[in-house]
Structures are given as structure tokens and as C-alpha cells.
N, C-alpha and C positions, 0 to 999 in steps of 0.2 A: 515505499515508492517514491515519497516527495523527493523532488530533487536536487533543488538548490542547497537545501539545507540536510538531505541526506547526505549529501556528497560532498561541500563544501561550505557547509553551515554559512549560507546566504553568500556565499560571495558568486559574483554573475559569471557567468559559465560561457564558452565560445567565444570570449573576447579576443582572447589571445590568437585562436585558428584565425580569426576575422582578420586581424590585422596580415597576417601571413599570406591571406589569397588573393588573388588578383582578378581583373575584369571586372564582368557585372555583378558575381557574387559578393565580391567586395564592396562595392559600392552598394549593393541592397543591405548587406549586411550594417555596413557604416550607416545607411541611412534611417534603418531600424531602431538602432541600438542609439545613435543619439538622439531621435527625435522623442526616445522612451523613456530611456534612461532617469531623465527627473521624476517623472509619476513612477516608475518601480521604486527607485531608490524613496521616496515619500512614502509610498505603502508600506514597503517592508520596513521601514524603522517604527512605523507604529504597530503592523501587527505583529513583528517579532523584537518588540521593544523591550531589551535586559535590563536584569537589575545586578548587581555584582554581588555574591554569594559565597564566600571563603575565596574569594580572589577570582572565580569565575562567572562570565558575565552570562547569564541564565534568560533564555526567553521567557515571559511570563506566560506567554500561551503553553510551553513545555508544561509549566507546573499546573497550568490550568488542565490540561488533560490526564496529568500523573494524579492531582487531586482527586478529579471525579472519579478514578479509578477506584481509588484506597477509599473512598467515600462508599461508593456503590457495592466494594465490596464487605466493606460494613453492615450497613444498612440490608443485606441479602443474606448475610451470614455465611460468607464463602461460597455460595452457590457453586461457582465455578470449580469448585475442588471435591465435592461431594455428587456431581452431576455428571462425572466421565462415564459410566454404563449406561446413563440415559442418552446422552448425546452419539457413543458409537451405535446404540440400537436403532435410533432416528435416522444417523446415516445412511443403517443398512436398510432403513426404508421397512422396518419393523409397525410403525404406527401411521403407515402412510396409504391411500389406497389412490388406485391412479384416477378414479370420479371423484377426488376432491378438487374443490376450487383453485387453480392457480396455471402455471405454465411449466416449471421445473419441478424436479425432486430435491428432495434435502440436499442427497449427495453434489446433486448439480449445482445449487446453488452458493453452497459451499466450495467446490471447486472453481465456481466463476468467481466469487469475492475474493479467494487466495489468489487467483491469476492477477488480482488487481494490485495487490499487494507484496507479495514475493519478488522480488525482482534487483535492481540496481541496489537498493538502500542495503539489500542483504548482502550482498558482493562488496560494496566498495564502503557503504555507510559504517559495516561491524569496525572495516580496517578501520575507519577514522575513530572511532569509540578506543580500540584497544592501542592505537599509538597515542591518543590525545590523552586517554584517561588510564592508561598502562592495561594489564590483563582482568584486575578487577574491577574493571568498568562492565565487564561481562557478566558479572554475579548481578549487580543492580539493574544490569539491561532485562537480564533475566527475570528478576522480580518484577520490573514496569511491566511484562507481559504478561506474566501469571495475575495480575491486577486488571491490566486491559482486557483481559478477557470478560469479566463480569461488564465494563463499559459496551462490549460485544452484544453481551447478552441482552443487555438493558433496551439497545438503540436498534435491534434486531426484531426483539418481542414486541415493539413497539410499529417498528413500520409494517409487519404483518397485523398487527392488531387495526392499525385503521387504514387497510388499504384499502382500495376500490377496483374491482375486479368489472371491467367493460364486457358489455357484450358481444363481442368477439373473441371473448375468454382472455386476453392480453389485462395487465396487472398495471397499476400505478401506486406506487406505496413510499416509502421512505421516510424522512423528514418533511416533504412534502404535503404528506398526509399529518403526522402527528405533530406539528410544528404549528400549524392552524389551531388545531384542539388547546395544544398548549399555553398559546399565548390568545387564546380568544377571550380571557378575563381580563385583560389591558385592550381591548376595541380592535374591530374590525382594520383600523388602519393600521395598527401594530404589527397584527397577524399578518394581515397580507404583505405589507413591508418587509417583515422578516425571511418570508416565504420567497418573496421576488428575491431579494438580496440573495439569498441563501442559492434560489436556481443562479443567478447570473455569474455568482462568484463561483459555483460548482464548473459553468458553462465556459467560462474564462481557463481555469483551470483543464479542464479537461482537454480544450482543443489545442494547448499550446502544452501543458506539461504531460497530460496523460497520452498524449498522443504524439505532438511535434517533438517535443525532447526524447521520446522512446527510437519514434524513426531515424533521428539523430544520430543517437549512440549506438543504435545497432547497426548503420551503415557505417560509421566511424571504427568500429571495432573488425567489419567486415573490411575494409582497408585497410586496415592492421594485420590484417593476416592473409593479403595477397600482394602484398608488397612493398607497404605504404604509399605515400602520394605517387611516386614512381611507375607503382602498380599498375594491374588492369583495370580499376576500381578509382582510381586516382584523379579523374579528370572531371571536371564540370556534368559533365554530357551524362558520364557516369551514376552520376550521383540523381541525376533525374531519372535518369531511365530504373534505378532501384528504387525509388519513390514512387514512382507510378506503378511499378510491381507491387510493392509492398502495400500500397493503398488499394490496389485489384483485387490482391489476397485480403484485407482487412474489408473490404466491399463485399466479396461475396461470401463472407460470413454475417456481416450484422444486415444484409438485407434480408432475411431470414430471422431475425428479431433474437429475444433474449432465448429459445429455445432452442435457435441454432449457434447461439453463443454458447451456451450451455453444454449442446454436445460437443462442442469443440473442446472448451476449456476441463472438460470431465478428462478428457481422452489425452489433451497436452498438458496440463498441471500433472497428473502422475508422474508421467514421460519427463518433464522438465525437473522436477523435485528427485526422480530414481537418478539422473545424470549429473545432477550435483551435487546430492549427498553420497552417491556412490565415491565421488570424486574425493571429497572431504573424507569419509571412511577409510579410503586408500591411504590417504597421508598419516591417517591417524593409527591404524591397522599398523604399516610398514613400523613406525613410532611408537609403538604400544606400551616399550617400557618408558617411553617419556609421557603419559597421559599420567600417571599419578603425579607428576612433577608439577605438570601444566593446572590441573587442576588445583594442587595445592598453590601457585602463584597466582589464580584466579582467585581462591578467597582468599589468602592473606594479602593481596593485593587490594582487595573490597575494605578491609579492613586496617591494613598498615599501607599505605601505598607510599612509594618512595620518588620521589623527585618528581611528583604531580602538585600539578598549583592549587590549592586549595582542598590539599589532603586528602581523608576520608570524605567531605560533603564534595571537593570538585570532581571523586571518580565519580561518585553516588549521582551526581548531577547530570553529568556525562553519560553515564548509563542509562538513566532515566531519558533524558532527552533522545537518545538516539532510538532506542526503543518506541518511543511517541511518534517520531517521526519515522518510523520502520511499517507500524503494523495498522496506523489510522486508527485505533481504536479512538472512539468519539468524535471524529471528522465526519461523519453521517455520510459517507460514501456506499459503505456495506451493505446498509438496510436497504438501499434502493434494489439490489438484485437479491437480497433473501426475500423482500416481500413476497415476488413471484413466485414462491414456493407453495408445492398442492400440500397444503393442509386445513383443518377448519382449527387447529387451536395454534394461537399464534406462539404461547411461549415455547411449543416444541423446534420453532424456528429460533428462538434464543437459545435453546441448550445445544443444538447445532453449530450457530454462528460462534458461541465461545472457544470453539476451537481454531478458528481463525490466529488470533493470537499465539495461542499455542503452538501451533505450525510452524507459522511467522519467524515467530522472534525465540521461543522457548528452543525450537526443534533448528531450525534452519538459521538463525543467526548464532547460536549456540555451538554447530558445527563448525560455519565460518570462523569464531573465534578461536575454536580450540586446534584450527588447521594453522592459524596462523601463530599462535603461540607456542606450539608443537615445533614448527617447521622456524623458529626464531634464530637458533643458531646459523642457518642458511642464508636468510635474507638480510635484509638492512632494518628489521624489525628493533631490533635493540639500540639502534641508533637513532633511532626515529620515537620513541616515549616520550612524552612529554614533551616535545619541540614543537608542537603547535600543527597545524592543517598544513597540508602543501600536496602538490599533484602526487607524490609517489606513498601519501598515506590515504590514499583510495584502491581503485581496481588494479591498479599496478603493484600494491603488497599482497593482495590476495593472489594475484595471478604468481608472483615470487612464489608464494607456500606453496602452490599447488605445483608449479616447477620444480620443486626439491624433488620429487617422487615421481613426477608425469613431465619428463621433457616437452617441449611446444606443446604445453597446456593451453597456450594463448589458441589453438584452435577449437580445443572444448570450450573455453570461455566464450570464446566467439559464437558458438552452437547453443550454449545457455543463455546467454546477454539475446541473442535472435529470439528464443523460444519465449523469455519472459518478457521482452519489449511487445514481441505480437499479441500475446495475451492482453498482457496490460491495455495495449490499443484495443481490443474488440471489446473488453471489460467495460474501457471508459466509453467506448462509445455510448455503451447500454447508459451510464451513469448521465452522461450528459444530454444523451435524446431524453431520458423521463425529464428533466430540467428544462429541457427546451419546451416539450410540450404543456408542463406546468406554466411558461409564458405565455404560449402563443397555441394553445389548442392542440387537441389529438385529432387530425385528418391524416390522411394519409400522403397526400402531396406536401403538405409541411415537413412531415418525418422523413420523405425520401430526399427533400430538400437539406436538412440537414444530415442525411447522411451523406450528403454529395460533398457539403462542405467539410464534415469532418475528414474523408478521404483528403481532400484538395489542402488541409493541414497536415496531414500525412507525408503530402510529395513537400510540401515546404519545409516540414522538419528534416525531410534527408539532406535537402539543397541548399539550406541556409542556417549558420548558427546563430540563433536569436539571441543569446547575451542576455542583456537585462529583461529581454520582455519574457524571459524563466523564473527571473528571482518576481518578477510581479505574479504570474502564474500561481507560483509555488506560495505566495502571501493569499491569494484566494482562497487558497484549499484549506489553509489553516485559520482563516476569517471565519469559515464554514461551522468553525467547530466550538467556537465563543457559541453560535446561536442552536447548535444543535445540542450543545450539553444543558443550557438553559433548559430548553424543552424537553429534556429528557430530566433533568433535576424536577419539575413541576408535575410529571408523570408518574414517578417512581411509584406511588399509592395502585396504579392502574396496574403496572408489572406485576407488581405482588399479586394483585386480584388474579390475576392470569395464572400465576406459580399454585395460588391455592383454588382455582377450579380444576388444573392439572392433577394435580395432587389426589383432590379428590374424585375426579373419574378414573384415575390408576385403582382407587382404592375399591370403587364399585361396580368397575367393569367397563364402564360406559368408555373408558378408551382403553383399547387392548390389543394385541397384536392382530395383524391383519394376513390372513394366509396369504402364499408365497405369490399365488395365480392372481392376488387381487390386488398385489403393490404397486406404487407407481414406479414405473421404467423408463 
């Protein structure tokens, strides 16, 4: 889901569009970009510091994420590959009672977290991966997604283990609770500093990236399918009205808290997944005779790429990088919503959470990649392979691929973008609210103030192209990964203890299937 890196590998979005605008919007955009650009550039240069590997500039933060996923997988003996039956049973509610502490069911927690990751990265980011790295990047992207499942398992288990259930039944969990435990050995100053820094960074990303950018892209796609700048949504007034309506819809959902968010996402996520995957399957089935060749090009391209800078290593790095940027494993965002689950067994939500990268990267990203590769002869794809990143290698190429069998697909894509963006908006409202209350305390007035502020930035996102501010916001999110994964490393033995408790409980019967009428729903 992250923006600038997912779509255009760190380039500033919205700058060209800002230059074309006129009037007060252009003046506002120019003032924001010119004032913020030095800060955004400086921060991004640090967070996304790159090292050349096989001719490819690789952000160290991407290696940090993938290395953690590999180490966790080895440490827990590939638990993500052995626990699918357990994960599915938990999602169906077989081990959760309505009376268990927490606010949402396993399925609702999973749906809420998936809604924050499945989005533009799956539509445009995959197109970037398979054009820059060729079809072989898909293989490495899937592998990184499979490894990332273990990272989600670890961080979400910890998020529930150290959560705090308040008197009113609401929950605060995630990195805000397990980071102090992990860093307490280094003193209270280090512990409080790490948590505070994480919370501030998450708020900055959430308000600008998880919020404003999503609103901006939803409006942009709506303009595109209604006649462009000359259409009825092309005016400054229309963008303001659009932003106000979107903010109102978001406000209606988030005022109800995580329970309301979970109810909406548990219905919205399946709908948007069905629409998008059905479109992918339609392209694949109509071109079913091309599927074996497509898989062949993906496998051969992974180990014997042609015309790709860096060869096998270059393709591997591109695939790993896109997967890490897509599923957010290790960034610390998902454990916030997973910690609200109804359960007495922390590791149970770890088993559920590991499905998230599987859905996001292994299924959705793979479907997108297959669609692009299969439709290659009818699009600009073959001419773009290995030519670097441009506006044509993002959502435009994905849309072209669908339109080979679905003329006018931009309308379907507009709906998909709207659903993805809205679900991301409401999920990130919860993430950032938890960060806000960690910093300023939990009172009704402070929570309502932040919800109003979040809705305000929704309007701003629809009206103004934030340019370099978005680069800064993305930097903040990936900075979270440094502190979050350090905490996870330090607490790995605690996760292993929870696995032992779960297995012992299943063995002695203290953890047993719950009758249907007593399950959380």
C-alpha cells in the first residue's frame, strides 16, 4: 500500500499535475511543495538509502524487511507453511467465544488489516515490478510474500500478547505495547523514545499517505472516467465537494470505532477482492492456452532473465522489494488492528495474521502479474521490459492488460480503486488514532479531535496534489520498520513460548472447538 515507493520508486507524485493547474489550488500546491521538498528529500535519502547490488540500487530498508522475514521463518521452522489448517479454523471462529476479551472477531481483524494493504500497490506496484524486472520478478515477489507471512505471525502475536484491554472494552495493542517491553532493558528513555518516535512517524504517514493520497487517487480516477479535466468532475469546486463527501463517509464509519470499521471492512474486502480477482480470472481464462507459457516465462525469467540490469540478482531484488513494499510485513501497522481481536490466546491471532501476506502478495499480486504477462502481446508491456520506471509502467499498463478482454475497463478499475482507497482510509484512521492516544492519552474529546483532523486531511487529499509531502510520508512508514523489527527480534523467545502454550492447550483439551452458538460473531 505505501505510495511513492510502491508506485514510482521514490519519485515525487503530483508535481507535474500541480504545474498544469491554475488558480488558488496551483498556488497552494506550489507553496506546500517548495516549502517541504528539502525536508522530504533529506529524510527520504536517509530512510531509502540505497546500495548498488548487481547494478541495481537497492534500498537497505527493503533488505532489512526481507532479511527479517527469512530469519523468522528459519527460527520458527517455517511455521507459516505448516499452520494453514489452524489458520483457516481460527478465521472461521472455531476457537473464539463471544465472551473472550477484545472487540472484533478473527475474520474481522483479518479483513480490516487486509483492507489496509491490498490496494494501489497490487494494481500499479506489480506492473512496475514485472516491467522493470521482467516476468521473473513475480517468482521472487511470491517468495518474499511467503517469507513475510512469518513476520506478520510474529508481530501480530506480540501485538495481542502485550495489549491493554481498557475498562470500556476497547483495546490498545500492537507496537505501542510490545516495544516498551522489548526496549526496557536499555532504560526508560530509550524505550519511551522509541515508542514516541514510532507513534509520530505512523501518524505522519497515516494522515498524508494512508489518507490524503488515497483520497487524491480516488478523485483522480473518478475524473478520468467522467471525461477528464473537461468533464463534470474536473473543476476545483467539484474536487472540494468530492473530498467533503468522501470525508463524510469516512467519518460515519470511524466515529463508531474499530467495531464499526471491522463491520464495514469485513463486507467491503470480500467485495473488492471478488471484483478484482474476477477481472483477473476473466483475462486468464479467456487466454487459458497462454497460461503455461506465462508460468514458463515467470520461472525462466527468475533464473535466466534477458535484458534486465543485474541479471538474476537484479530480478530477485526487484521482486523482493515490491513484495516488501506491498504487504507491509514488519512495518508494525497490522498488529494494531489485529490486537483488538476476541481471544485469550495471543498466538491464535498470529496464525490468522500470516494469511494477510498470502492474500495480498501470493494471490492478488500474482493474479495481477499473470494478467499482465498473458496480455503482453496486446499491450505496451514487451516494449517496456527493462526500460525503467515511467508513468506507463504503473496503473496504465495494468488497465491496458484488462482492456484486452474488457473494453472500458477503466470504469471497473475506478470502482476497484474507490473500494481499495476507502477501505484503506478507514483502516488507517484506526492505526493513527491508536498512535495519537499513545502520545496524548485516551479521552473521548482527544479521540474526536483526531477523527475530525483525519477527515480534514481526506478533503485536502482530494483537493490538492501533495507532491513531495507524500515522499516524506512514505519515509515515515518505513522508518517504523526499523524500530518494530528490532523489538520483534528481542521478543522472539516470547513468541515461541506462546506457540508451546497453544500446542499444549490443543493437546490437553484446554483449547477446544467452541460450539457454534457460543462463537464470536
